[in-house]
Steps between C-alpha positions, in 0.01 A plus 500: 500500500359459847137576562396745769408208724851354490712813535745511783352727767667840499442863567217517249310233691519669837174653623461875481414707808148627537537859626313791339700822429212734573675828423632379165162365399325822605756694297384306195135554593561876509666471162218315323241732654688800360524325163124444502436860606737650243358270235165683515667787318816356344404143410335362186184686595164507326428765240205594714511372857151505652651519848706810427334679212303811594618478862743702705758221451521524121804731530719201583500396134632827356789744530651532843249249636629239259858587594416456868332165431806386307730599786281312749503191279877500462544553872288190548715307252810601695352376827393169344846443351657587834269264690556218250880521516492519881277194509728322254804569717319352801394196299848447362652519849230266638364759740149440364339226294209416273233619744641853496520507121145370457376761747673769295353368175146511639511846655697652212250360250176619658529876426600427141183300439295819526742747339455646152685305230872564532775503235274348233158531338482131408219431745271722296577281198414186698166645605417627153581159352273341759225744403546407134441134589205588724341694214529205264798635308815299439792658689737298281391683183407855608654754734350702785440803276177346364337529844499876549451442873663640817714186511628531143550876534775439756690240297837620375493619140753229415249222571173663391481301176694186589339165585560329835820289517387312814378146546143379544521459878594863548230619260239315706630668815500844334148449373387390846653808664323735259171316551532509881580873505246606238771647280614742769859609463597545866317190616651306210852610591459392863335167420752419228780567748339263749479231232864551402606502867411130502821464300697663780340263752602205279855635481519528880363148540737339248831678564590320826454165328698611195780619726519163672534327164742751350736531797407850613337642811125560509538841669749619236278375217196678643695821554649490152183421304190572708602807704699651214379856418532414131234234552277687743504843336491384139300177516258604775508879458522472122259204502665278240373153418861381513441461874230239452710329236812472716293390801347210309836418343670488841236263638526277194879482521478412870250224429732348239798515737283332764430215258146608408589519134157494337360759741807722458485501121125569519552804723779641282264455204249717685778758541549481124127560459554828682816612318703310243839548669430217745551252216876551536497296822324195354791338308715518813228334709500218246865440589419489871229244433716292263786477751269313739377242251668158476670373187732653240517878498363539146199281574435678829521837328256385234252379763523821702470715190201309369323513836577872540367582153184299571441684829572837338262439211223371725519789747551773240225368274256477790588852615459641150165326443361597840603860436329495161808645332722397210876520443494857373706618797808315376551706181407807707823447696675685218341827611751534784769577242350850478693576821852624432741552789850388575408259781460268202856441385407441133292817496790687660742372238262584216432847638872568554592377152233721344614802701864446401424458129253787507785735594631459147205383287129561555341152520184345636536314834279204411763286330747539787239397755382207292850362449605551863184341637531211257855433614385533861233235442756263349731554796211442741412169336865393521528595870175320584616187315839502671348550845257215438776269388726565800202447733446145376556347845186673626457587867569848640754568225220495244318774692817708518543465126135595451564819697800582279286444193228725641763769549606457138137532392467826693823641354470378140129532427409772249338696782597508867344682795647522852259257664589228247804431715265368769482181291859382558501662844221269613653182359844578637408642842528161669861443396789529743603864455839639589539845656625633167203352318253653743667839468472477122133404527435793734668740257309386193168464685514861617623625166223322308247633750603858425549504121131564435329822599194472728259585215626204296739684267851361460790680665763318295584806293520749788875474555527723805219312670662168407822610667305561820338155476846341476611683814189395693539140381866494600408633844241224542757241395755625754237528772425131468835413657596821679262644761412863445772599248382863506513511881134605522448302817720370775301179536505181292130440511 
């Protein structure tokens, strides 16, 4: 397989134009500002918000005020989706390039940094776990409920008594945020978002290089992964540590493709020390490294694997020791199985099987879920092994296979949440996408964005609402190739 440096120059290698579509970008700015405004009443708000409680604005959280806030938030989502698809059409047609997309990413991100948590309460868990560590408690053995603090009060009931399933690097960051903000909830939310936004900056820095290696266009990769509303609204607005994980992973993968193998494996190890999912990329990076070593393939693979394991152990051990933590977060990964929704295919199969049998015989659901998830895990291991084997030549193909494996992880894990699909999205964004592929990505990105309610509850069992999300997603998909399909404007841009 040819490396990126030896590809025959083609359309993907041509420079992108540098114009800025001001109206489209401002459309997105209006959208994210409405999302932030509506989120004050309809988002994953505090039980007692010191900025709203006992003021004339408290009505926005209740009754008709809450309904109005929800309407404002969804209007903002519509504008953001509209702006993103318009921008994508311009990028696809080479009317604008990377500069325009990066401008959009920056200005669409800023309002979300200061919004209430959106579509998830996970950030309250992060802060409470940091407070546990700051108070000398082990977040890998006890849950936030032991604190009885404003931070723990806002943690979802699901996670009140569960230990932290995150790596030592992230726990140090969470502890530092709580220390810097004095345990304040609002200050902690904003500072944690700023810390996680470093991941978005790393994504924006690495995607052009990944695209050059993988045969895609930098502007398309940035539009698909960095400007994507699924990423901005869920990973910035929802403040998930997945953003920092994928940012570090992207940089590490780029370093390995650039021939900086030790540094790349070290950075991906740091991503693993944030969230365990990053480990999926490491075996594929071993193949990239091995393909560049002289000698028989088996010997080269052994050398690359040995060196990669040594780098991983050195970096991870140092991170764990410096953080003063143990390995208790690894068994805590099982706590995610408490989530049951049909974005996880095994959970969907288990739930469906139980429902079908329960029509005739009253049975407990546990055995169905256990069997289905067990079979899903076996299938996941098989897919990962097969993808690794067919990627044995290394190079860009190994990264593509890593992205496929990440997608399998998101689909076949016992628990799946919409933003988990940012993992394969990031790794695959730099590939050479066809128009059909981009339309499919637009459809699923918008759909995954919308299948959670703004307060963090799942919408996967609200069938009428889901039908509307399919229609909106289909409209976004069509809009990517057809200007203004609803004839709302007579102008292209």
